[in-house]
N, CA, C and O of each residue as an XYZ file, in Angstrom:
592
protein
N      -3.734    -18.505    -19.757
C      -3.462    -17.136    -20.179
C      -2.994    -16.278    -19.048
O      -2.041    -15.514    -19.197
N      -3.644    -16.387    -17.918
C      -3.332    -15.581    -16.783
C      -1.942    -15.973    -16.237
O      -1.185    -15.106    -15.802
N      -1.618    -17.235    -16.259
C      -0.321    -17.685    -15.769
C       0.807    -17.142    -16.707
O       1.866    -16.708    -16.253
N       0.528    -17.191    -17.994
C       1.480    -16.703    -18.973
C       1.693    -15.184    -18.783
O       2.822    -14.714    -18.918
N       0.701    -14.455    -18.491
C       0.819    -13.007    -18.259
C       1.623    -12.720    -16.973
O       2.441    -11.802    -16.918
N       1.349    -13.561    -15.924
C       2.151    -13.424    -14.733
C       3.638    -13.782    -14.953
O       4.529    -13.107    -14.438
N       3.877    -14.822    -15.703
C       5.209    -15.230    -16.071
C       5.953    -14.165    -16.819
O       7.121    -13.904    -16.532
N       5.288    -13.533    -17.792
C       5.895    -12.474    -18.557
C       6.113    -11.176    -17.702
O       7.085    -10.457    -17.934
N       5.228    -10.880    -16.734
C       5.432     -9.814    -15.887
C       6.667    -10.020    -14.940
O       7.460     -9.104    -14.720
N       6.785    -11.239    -14.405
C       7.945    -11.519    -13.534
C       9.225    -11.488    -14.388
O      10.241    -10.969    -13.927
N       9.207    -12.004    -15.563
C      10.364    -12.077    -16.434
C      10.784    -10.643    -16.723
O      11.963    -10.313    -16.595
N       9.840     -9.777    -17.113
C      10.135     -8.439    -17.409
C      10.767     -7.648    -16.198
O      11.732     -6.906    -16.382
N      10.228     -7.816    -15.021
C      10.700     -7.164    -13.866
C      12.143     -7.694    -13.468
O      13.009     -6.911    -13.078
N      12.342     -8.942    -13.573
C      13.673     -9.507    -13.287
C      14.729     -9.146    -14.286
O      15.879     -8.898    -13.924
N      14.350     -9.113    -15.548
C      15.217     -8.646    -16.644
C      15.579     -7.197    -16.417
O      16.755     -6.847    -16.518
N      14.619     -6.334    -16.115
C      14.841     -4.936    -15.842
C      15.808     -4.807    -14.715
O      16.761     -4.036    -14.830
N      15.630     -5.502    -13.645
C      16.502     -5.403    -12.420
C      17.936     -5.858    -12.847
O      18.912     -5.219    -12.455
N      18.060     -6.885    -13.594
C      19.367     -7.343    -14.011
C      20.028     -6.278    -14.930
O      21.229     -6.034    -14.815
N      19.324     -5.707    -15.750
C      19.844     -4.647    -16.647
C      20.347     -3.468    -15.882
O      21.408     -2.928    -16.196
N      19.600     -3.048    -14.869
C      19.967     -2.020    -14.034
C      21.261     -2.265    -13.308
O      22.086     -1.360    -13.190
N      21.453     -3.453    -12.827
C      22.587     -3.820    -11.934
C      23.879     -4.248    -12.679
O      24.934     -4.347    -12.053
N      23.807     -4.500    -14.001
C      25.086     -4.903    -14.689
C      25.790     -3.665    -15.167
O      25.201     -2.610    -15.398
N      27.138     -3.860    -15.308
C      27.945     -2.664    -15.582
C      27.934     -2.313    -17.088
O      28.036     -1.136    -17.433
N      27.816     -3.292    -17.973
C      27.760     -3.060    -19.375
C      26.637     -3.829    -20.011
O      26.435     -5.010    -19.729
N      25.894     -3.144    -20.887
C      24.758     -3.870    -21.495
C      25.221     -4.318    -22.847
O      25.302     -3.512    -23.775
N      25.520     -5.553    -22.978
C      25.974     -6.200    -24.246
C      25.001     -7.257    -24.602
O      24.262     -7.713    -23.729
N      24.948     -7.687    -25.848
C      24.014     -8.741    -26.269
C      24.149    -10.038    -25.471
O      23.156    -10.711    -25.191
N      25.389    -10.382    -25.107
C      25.631    -11.619    -24.338
C      25.098    -11.450    -22.929
O      24.497    -12.385    -22.400
N      25.292    -10.297    -22.295
C      24.765    -10.026    -20.961
C      23.226    -10.041    -20.978
O      22.612    -10.559    -20.045
N      22.628     -9.510    -21.967
C      21.196     -9.523    -22.092
C      20.638    -10.941    -22.297
O      19.608    -11.286    -21.718
N      21.315    -11.769    -23.123
C      20.958    -13.095    -23.369
C      21.046    -13.926    -22.034
O      20.120    -14.651    -21.670
N      22.077    -13.793    -21.411
C      22.257    -14.557    -20.121
C      21.267    -14.012    -19.078
O      20.667    -14.801    -18.348
N      21.086    -12.728    -18.992
C      20.149    -12.129    -18.098
C      18.703    -12.525    -18.357
O      17.898    -12.697    -17.442
N      18.402    -12.667    -19.694
C      17.061    -13.057    -20.073
C      16.768    -14.502    -19.705
O      15.660    -14.846    -19.293
N      17.801    -15.353    -19.864
C      17.661    -16.774    -19.411
C      17.464    -16.945    -17.963
O      16.563    -17.652    -17.511
N      18.336    -16.275    -17.208
C      18.234    -16.337    -15.761
C      16.892    -15.681    -15.209
O      16.278    -16.166    -14.259
N      16.524    -14.623    -15.836
C      15.206    -13.976    -15.491
C      14.049    -14.967    -15.697
O      13.143    -15.062    -14.870
N      14.101    -15.700    -16.818
C      13.107    -16.718    -17.113
C      13.038    -17.773    -16.042
O      11.948    -18.154    -15.614
N      14.233    -18.273    -15.583
C      14.251    -19.258    -14.507
C      13.685    -18.703    -13.219
O      12.976    -19.390    -12.484
N      14.017    -17.426    -12.953
C      13.483    -16.817    -11.777
C      11.949    -16.569    -11.889
O      11.228    -16.677    -10.897
N      11.506    -16.263    -13.016
C      10.039    -16.044    -13.251
C       9.238    -17.343    -13.056
O       8.184    -17.375    -12.420
N       9.797    -18.401    -13.635
C       9.192    -19.735    -13.398
C       9.083    -20.084    -11.967
O       8.048    -20.546    -11.485
N      10.223    -19.845    -11.253
C      10.231    -20.125     -9.820
C       9.284    -19.267     -9.008
O       8.689    -19.755     -8.046
N       9.124    -17.972     -9.376
C       8.223    -17.087     -8.667
C       6.785    -17.427     -8.907
O       5.965    -17.332     -7.993
N       6.449    -17.830    -10.135
C       5.048    -18.254    -10.398
C       4.749    -19.585     -9.655
O       3.654    -19.767     -9.121
N       5.748    -20.516     -9.630
C       5.486    -21.745     -8.886
C       5.330    -21.535     -7.418
O       4.469    -22.177     -6.817
N       6.101    -20.683     -6.793
C       5.962    -20.399     -5.369
C       4.679    -19.729     -5.055
O       3.990    -20.080     -4.097
N       4.328    -18.684     -5.925
C       2.981    -17.992     -5.695
C       1.821    -18.966     -5.800
O       0.900    -18.919     -4.984
N       1.850    -19.848     -6.793
C       0.784    -20.818     -6.862
C       0.687    -21.819     -5.799
O      -0.403    -22.179     -5.355
N       1.889    -22.308     -5.353
C       1.894    -23.221     -4.217
C       1.419    -22.586     -2.937
O       0.723    -23.231     -2.153
N       1.761    -21.387     -2.711
C       1.379    -20.730     -1.512
C      -0.083    -20.167     -1.528
O      -0.641    -19.866     -0.473
N      -0.655    -20.040     -2.674
C      -2.014    -19.511     -2.773
C      -2.106    -18.001     -2.512
O      -3.191    -17.453     -2.321
N      -0.944    -17.348     -2.510
C      -0.887    -15.938     -2.144
C      -1.598    -15.118     -3.250
O      -1.539    -15.419     -4.443
N      -2.278    -14.051     -2.750
C      -2.903    -13.056     -3.607
C      -2.424    -11.701     -3.200
O      -1.978    -11.540     -2.064
N      -2.489    -10.698     -4.069
C      -2.098     -9.375     -3.614
C      -3.039     -8.745     -2.607
O      -2.590     -7.913     -1.819
N      -4.297     -9.085     -2.583
C      -5.241     -8.569     -1.678
C      -5.914     -7.316     -2.213
O      -5.729     -6.957     -3.375
N      -6.712     -6.633     -1.349
C      -7.433     -5.484     -1.725
C      -6.481     -4.238     -1.934
O      -5.349     -4.212     -1.449
N      -6.965     -3.296     -2.623
C      -6.218     -2.126     -2.949
C      -6.776     -0.828     -2.248
O      -6.535      0.288     -2.707
N      -7.498     -1.021     -1.165
C      -8.209      0.052     -0.539
C      -7.342      1.235     -0.172
O      -7.798      2.371     -0.299
N      -6.085      1.025      0.287
C      -5.218      2.052      0.786
C      -3.978      2.215     -0.071
O      -2.996      2.818      0.362
N      -4.014      1.680     -1.286
C      -2.814      1.692     -2.100
C      -2.414      3.106     -2.511
O      -1.227      3.426     -2.460
N      -3.308      3.930     -2.899
C      -2.964      5.325     -3.263
C      -2.251      6.061     -2.101
O      -1.199      6.676     -2.272
N      -2.854      5.967     -0.969
C      -2.269      6.620      0.195
C      -0.921      6.090      0.583
O      -0.025      6.847      0.960
N      -0.775      4.787      0.493
C       0.492      4.116      0.796
C       1.569      4.509     -0.171
O       2.710      4.722      0.240
N       1.249      4.616     -1.462
C       2.205      4.998     -2.498
C       2.600      6.435     -2.257
O       3.769      6.781     -2.424
N       1.663      7.287     -1.869
C       1.982      8.722     -1.599
C       2.936      8.800     -0.350
O       3.855      9.619     -0.319
N       2.694      7.946      0.650
C       3.587      8.026      1.921
C       4.883      7.362      1.755
O       5.804      7.618      2.530
N       5.019      6.486      0.750
C       6.217      5.712      0.595
C       7.500      6.559      0.490
O       8.414      6.322      1.279
N       7.624      7.513     -0.415
C       8.884      8.236     -0.588
C       9.250      8.976      0.683
O      10.429      9.020      1.035
N       8.278      9.569      1.396
C       8.507     10.353      2.590
C       8.980      9.463      3.748
O       9.821      9.844      4.563
N       8.387      8.238      3.777
C       8.798      7.308      4.783
C      10.236      6.781      4.435
O      11.060      6.584      5.328
N      10.494      6.575      3.194
C      11.824      6.116      2.786
C      12.896      7.137      3.229
O      13.952      6.769      3.743
N      12.602      8.367      3.021
C      13.521      9.453      3.355
C      13.701      9.541      4.892
O      14.832      9.582      5.376
N      12.618      9.570      5.632
C      12.663      9.681      7.080
C      13.351      8.445      7.719
O      14.157      8.600      8.637
N      13.056      7.301      7.267
C      13.640      6.062      7.759
C      15.093      5.959      7.489
O      15.831      5.404      8.302
N      15.557      6.490      6.333
C      16.971      6.538      6.032
C      17.734      7.378      7.032
O      18.843      7.056      7.459
N      17.064      8.494      7.390
C      17.684      9.401      8.346
C      17.732      8.725      9.719
O      18.742      8.818     10.416
N      16.629      8.035     10.123
C      16.557      7.310     11.402
C      17.599      6.220     11.446
O      18.205      5.978     12.490
N      17.812      5.569     10.344
C      18.832      4.489     10.262
C      20.244      5.074     10.432
O      21.063      4.528     11.172
N      20.513      6.173      9.750
C      21.855      6.791      9.861
C      22.100      7.183     11.290
O      23.189      6.953     11.817
N      21.085      7.786     11.951
C      21.213      8.193     13.335
C      21.438      7.057     14.277
O      22.233      7.183     15.209
N      20.721      5.865     14.059
C      20.890      4.699     14.855
C      22.313      4.077     14.674
O      22.867      3.517     15.620
N      22.875      4.180     13.483
C      24.191      3.671     13.255
C      25.223      4.562     13.942
O      26.175      4.069     14.547
N      25.033      5.827     13.848
C      26.013      6.759     14.414
C      25.935      6.927     15.943
O      26.950      7.231     16.571
N      24.764      6.737     16.548
C      24.573      6.935     17.936
C      23.859      5.774     18.619
O      22.680      5.549     18.347
N      24.517      5.044     19.482
C      23.943      3.833     20.136
C      22.663      4.212     20.926
O      21.733      3.408     20.983
N      22.599      5.406     21.529
C      21.437      5.731     22.322
C      20.122      5.882     21.519
O      19.016      5.939     22.057
N      20.338      5.941     20.180
C      19.122      6.051     19.295
C      18.706      4.651     18.744
O      17.840      4.545     17.875
N      19.342      3.609     19.271
C      18.978      2.225     18.832
C      17.878      1.683     19.687
O      18.101      1.293     20.834
N      16.734      1.656     19.158
C      15.571      1.019     19.877
C      14.677      0.422     18.810
O      14.975      0.520     17.619
N      13.665     -0.152     19.197
C      12.747     -0.809     18.303
C      12.574     -2.280     18.657
O      12.908     -2.710     19.761
N      12.073     -3.005     17.752
C      11.819     -4.422     18.004
C      10.610     -4.913     17.217
O      10.175     -4.295     16.246
N      10.098     -6.023     17.662
C       8.919     -6.569     16.987
C       7.607     -5.914     17.479
O       7.478     -5.542     18.646
N       6.685     -5.795     16.591
C       5.385     -5.314     16.900
C       4.350     -5.801     15.863
O       4.708     -6.257     14.777
N       3.091     -5.693     16.220
C       2.011     -6.113     15.291
C       1.416     -4.922     14.680
O       1.106     -3.945     15.361
N       1.246     -4.982     13.385
C       0.603     -3.876     12.592
C      -0.708     -4.489     12.083
O      -0.680     -5.476     11.348
N      -1.864     -3.910     12.467
C      -3.147     -4.313     11.975
C      -3.504     -3.505     10.765
O      -3.726     -2.297     10.849
N      -3.561     -4.194      9.605
C      -3.879     -3.521      8.374
C      -5.340     -3.078      8.314
O      -6.210     -3.748      8.870
N      -5.618     -1.959      7.647
C      -6.989     -1.494      7.545
C      -7.771     -2.431      6.615
O      -7.188     -3.203      5.854
N      -9.084     -2.344      6.696
C      -9.972     -3.183      5.879
C      -9.672     -2.923      4.403
O      -9.512     -1.774      3.991
N      -9.598     -3.969      3.630
C      -9.372     -3.859      2.224
C      -7.898     -3.688      1.770
O      -7.593     -3.536      0.587
N      -7.028     -3.724      2.763
C      -5.612     -3.535      2.390
C      -4.926     -4.874      2.222
O      -4.962     -5.701      3.133
N      -4.303     -5.108      1.079
C      -3.671     -6.355      0.786
C      -2.416     -6.601      1.634
O      -1.515     -5.763      1.670
N      -2.364     -7.707      2.287
C      -1.241     -7.998      3.134
C       0.041     -8.226      2.297
O       1.129     -7.876      2.754
N      -0.064     -8.792      1.112
C       1.161     -9.087      0.321
C       1.746     -7.780     -0.122
O       2.935     -7.578      0.125
N       1.051     -6.881     -0.741
C       1.684     -5.651     -1.214
C       2.010     -4.739     -0.051
O       2.996     -4.003     -0.105
N       1.179     -4.771      1.035
C       1.459     -3.922      2.162
C       2.758     -4.303      2.828
O       3.567     -3.441      3.172
N       2.964     -5.621      3.015
C       4.181     -6.118      3.583
C       5.371     -5.800      2.744
O       6.417     -5.401      3.256
N       5.218     -5.983      1.387
C       6.362     -5.665      0.454
C       6.690     -4.231      0.459
O       7.870     -3.884      0.425
N       5.733     -3.371      0.500
C       5.981     -1.888      0.537
C       6.608     -1.485      1.865
O       7.571     -0.719      1.897
N       6.066     -1.996      2.945
C       6.690     -1.649      4.273
C       8.107     -2.212      4.393
O       8.991     -1.567      4.956
N       8.316     -3.407      3.867
C       9.694     -4.021      3.952
C      10.721     -3.418      3.087
O      11.919     -3.632      3.271
N      10.245     -2.632      2.099
C      11.187     -1.947      1.248
C      11.768     -0.658      1.807
O      12.543      0.006      1.119
N      11.426     -0.289      3.012
C      11.913      0.874      3.661
C      12.959      0.378      4.706
O      12.880     -0.761      5.166
N      13.929      1.239      5.070
C      14.909      0.776      6.043
C      14.372      0.713      7.480
O      15.048      0.196      8.368
N      13.187      1.224      7.707
C      12.650      1.363      9.087
C      11.797      0.150      9.541
O      11.488      0.034     10.726
N      11.432     -0.710      8.650
C      10.559     -1.816      9.046
C      10.750     -2.958      8.121
O      11.118     -2.796      6.958
N      10.487     -4.165      8.670
C      10.566     -5.371      7.811
C       9.498     -6.343      8.301
O       9.515     -6.725      9.471
N       8.593     -6.743      7.456
C       7.512     -7.673      7.798
C       8.053     -9.081      7.791
O       8.561     -9.555      6.775
N       7.946     -9.750      8.921
C       8.502    -11.095      9.113
C       7.334    -12.171      9.186
O       7.585    -13.375      9.247
N       6.087    -11.681      9.177
C       4.963    -12.654      9.229
C       3.653    -11.949      8.947
O       3.523    -10.742      9.151
N       2.662    -12.736      8.463
C       1.370    -12.257      8.148
C       0.326    -13.232      8.514
O       0.444    -14.425      8.235
N      -0.746    -12.719      9.167
C      -1.844    -13.648      9.539
C      -3.113    -12.816      9.770
O      -3.116    -11.879     10.568
N      -4.173    -13.169      9.068
C      -5.463    -12.560      9.302
C      -5.455    -11.043      9.300
O      -6.044    -10.436     10.194
N      -4.812    -10.411      8.334
C      -4.804     -8.972      8.236
C      -3.895     -8.318      9.254
O      -4.047     -7.130      9.539
N      -2.989     -9.036      9.788
C      -1.987     -8.523     10.707
C      -0.610     -8.857     10.269
O      -0.322     -9.980      9.858
N       0.270     -7.848     10.360
C       1.644     -8.104      9.960
C       2.502     -8.081     11.287
O       2.320     -7.227     12.154
N       3.442     -9.069     11.381
C       4.438     -8.991     12.428
C       5.626     -8.309     11.826
O       6.212     -8.797     10.860
N       6.002     -7.142     12.410
C       6.963     -6.246     11.848
C       8.137     -6.101     12.782
O       7.900     -5.947     13.980
N       9.382     -6.135     12.349
C      10.517     -5.745     13.052
C      10.781     -4.283     12.667
O      11.063     -3.995     11.504
N      10.696     -3.400     13.592
C      10.811     -1.925     13.245
C      12.050     -1.366     13.910
O      12.489     -1.822     14.966
N      12.584     -0.380     13.262
C      13.822      0.334     13.696
C      13.535      1.228     14.939
O      14.404      1.406     15.793
N      12.343      1.764     15.017
C      12.066      2.671     16.141
C      10.704      2.331     16.674
O      10.022      1.419     16.206
N      10.319      3.136     17.717
C       9.047      2.867     18.408
C       7.901      3.567     17.674
O       6.761      3.114     17.769
N       8.161      4.632     16.962
C       7.062      5.386     16.293
C       6.582      4.738     15.016
O       7.223      3.879     14.409
N       5.408      5.215     14.656
C       4.775      4.667     13.373
C       5.116      5.672     12.288
O       5.053      6.889     12.465
N       5.493      5.067     11.112
C       5.801      5.912      9.981
C       4.550      6.297      9.259
O       3.480      5.737      9.498
N       4.686      7.298      8.333
C       3.553      7.741      7.583
C       3.059      6.635      6.688
O       1.864      6.585      6.397
N       3.917      5.747      6.239
C       3.516      4.565      5.438
C       2.696      3.590      6.343
O       1.664      3.070      5.919
N       3.147      3.369      7.524
C       2.381      2.481      8.369
C       1.053      3.033      8.736
O       0.094      2.264      8.805
N       0.914      4.310      8.978
C      -0.336      4.931      9.250
C      -1.261      4.863      8.053
O      -2.468      4.704      8.236
N      -0.727      4.981      6.773
C      -1.497      4.834      5.562
C      -2.015      3.423      5.441
O      -3.143      3.229      4.988
N      -1.245      2.438      5.825
C      -1.659      0.977      5.622
C      -2.675      0.641      6.724
O      -3.593     -0.141      6.477
N      -2.542      1.197      7.903
C      -3.567      0.863      8.945
C      -4.797      1.736      8.950
O      -5.791      1.385      9.585
N      -4.766      2.838      8.280
C      -5.886      3.722      8.217
C      -5.914      4.605      9.468
O      -6.958      5.181      9.775
N      -4.774      4.731     10.217
C      -4.742      5.602     11.359
C      -4.835      7.055     10.986
O      -4.191      7.495     10.033
N      -5.618      7.805     11.712
C      -5.722      9.243     11.417
C      -6.764      9.568     10.400
O      -6.842     10.716      9.961
N      -7.559      8.634     10.006
C      -8.601      8.879      9.018
C      -9.829      9.561      9.645
O     -10.804      9.840      8.947
């Protein structure tokens, strides 16, 4: 039952993404999109089961979701500045220690969906992140519990 629910959730998300990105919503497009979304959903469930991945705790989820849009906006500005001016290009790899009860899977996904950071590895509550700049974003502070 749980696997079927996960499969339906993946299928729904993938079909929704397909619908958003196609130019015209016709019955044929929806049928093809539904079939491809089902294949993607089966693959996603298989990969998740093989890896043993879990979303983890939700201790800082509300704070992280609150910080996400502000981080997205600020990081977009920093990215534009880095593209336009070579002297603003800095950053590199660093380790981000997640706060207690923070899920590494959803934390890495949320952090990686901003233009300022991308999680490239996870181990024992620490994320290896490639960041656009040296400073910590509000999202990163929410995930680590800094400033509490």
